[in-house]
ZAGU-680116 format. One record per residue (C-alpha): residue number from 1; residue in three letters; x, y, z. Coordinates in Angstrom, 3 decimals. Layout:
% ZAGU-680116
SITE badren kero     east    north       up
SITE    NUM  ALA        X        Y        Z
...
% end
This chain:
% ZAGU-680116
SITE badren kero     east    north       up
SITE      1  MET  199.345   59.578  111.090
SITE      2  GLY  197.740   56.395  112.381
SITE      3  ASP  194.896   58.401  113.933
SITE      4  VAL  193.951   59.892  110.570
SITE      5  THR  193.912   56.458  108.934
SITE      6  GLU  191.770   55.006  111.713
SITE      7  LEU  189.371   57.941  111.470
SITE      8  PHE  189.150   57.486  107.686
SITE      9  VAL  188.340   53.783  108.047
SITE     10  VAL  185.719   54.423  110.733
SITE     11  MET  184.084   57.203  108.722
SITE     12  PHE  184.102   54.996  105.620
SITE     13  LEU  182.335   52.204  107.532
SITE     14  VAL  179.765   54.649  108.930
SITE     15  ALA  179.094   56.046  105.456
SITE     16  ALA  178.759   52.538  104.006
SITE     17  ALA  176.224   51.616  106.692
SITE     18  ALA  174.306   54.860  106.172
SITE     19  PHE  174.027   54.485  102.395
SITE     20  ALA  173.464   50.717  102.288
SITE     21  PRO  169.623   51.039  102.165
SITE     22  LEU  169.894   53.473   99.255
SITE     23  GLY  172.217   51.125   97.414
SITE     24  TYR  169.861   48.208   98.010
SITE     25  PHE  166.909   50.229   96.681
SITE     26  ILE  168.847   51.196   93.565
SITE     27  TYR  169.843   47.564   93.064
SITE     28  ARG  166.241   46.347   93.376
SITE     29  PHE  164.932   49.135   91.139
SITE     30  THR  167.396   48.493   88.341
SITE     31  LYS  167.015   44.715   88.649
SITE     32  ASN  163.436   44.967   87.311
SITE     33  ASN  164.367   47.218   84.349
SITE     34  ALA  163.276   50.375   86.211
SITE     35  LYS  159.782   49.068   86.904
SITE     36  PRO  158.207   50.078   90.227
SITE     37  LEU  158.724   47.746   93.157
SITE     38  GLY  155.649   45.585   93.650
SITE     39  GLU  152.369   45.469   91.807
SITE     40  THR  150.851   48.865   91.086
SITE     41  GLU  147.613   49.825   89.378
SITE     42  PRO  147.209   53.041   87.409
SITE     43  HIS  143.726   53.804   88.766
SITE     44  GLY  144.346   53.402   92.492
SITE     45  ASP  143.027   50.741   94.782
SITE     46  SER  140.948   47.981   93.318
SITE     47  PRO  138.259   46.243   95.348
SITE     48  SER  139.707   43.503   97.492
SITE     49  PHE  138.664   41.423  100.456
SITE     50  VAL  140.881   43.387  102.838
SITE     51  ASN  139.561   46.764  101.638
SITE     52  GLU  135.957   45.616  101.932
SITE     53  LEU  136.608   44.184  105.401
SITE     54  ALA  138.197   47.454  106.539
SITE     55  GLU  135.328   49.513  105.142
SITE     56  THR  132.815   47.238  106.866
SITE     57  ALA  134.661   47.576  110.177
SITE     58  ILE  134.844   51.369  109.880
SITE     59  HIS  131.156   51.584  109.015
SITE     60  PHE  130.325   49.320  111.995
SITE     61  VAL  132.338   51.466  114.423
SITE     62  LYS  130.831   54.692  113.066
SITE     63  SER  127.308   53.331  113.441
SITE     64  LYS  127.989   52.216  117.034
SITE     65  LEU  129.447   55.609  117.918
SITE     66  ALA  126.525   57.443  116.297
SITE     67  LYS  123.998   55.517  118.392
SITE     68  LYS  125.569   56.651  121.678
% end
């Protein structure tokens, strides 16, 4: 009988560890009155310094590769 109890406790701990991220997500989601996590914009990405820097870098690499 002790083996069954030990197995139940171990399985309960494994299940708690497996579902902890889901529980944390649900907690964070409901904490903000069901608003999405983080800042979101309805029309996609807005211009930002990081986006412009990435586009400039991609354009630079493409131009260097096209010259070869």
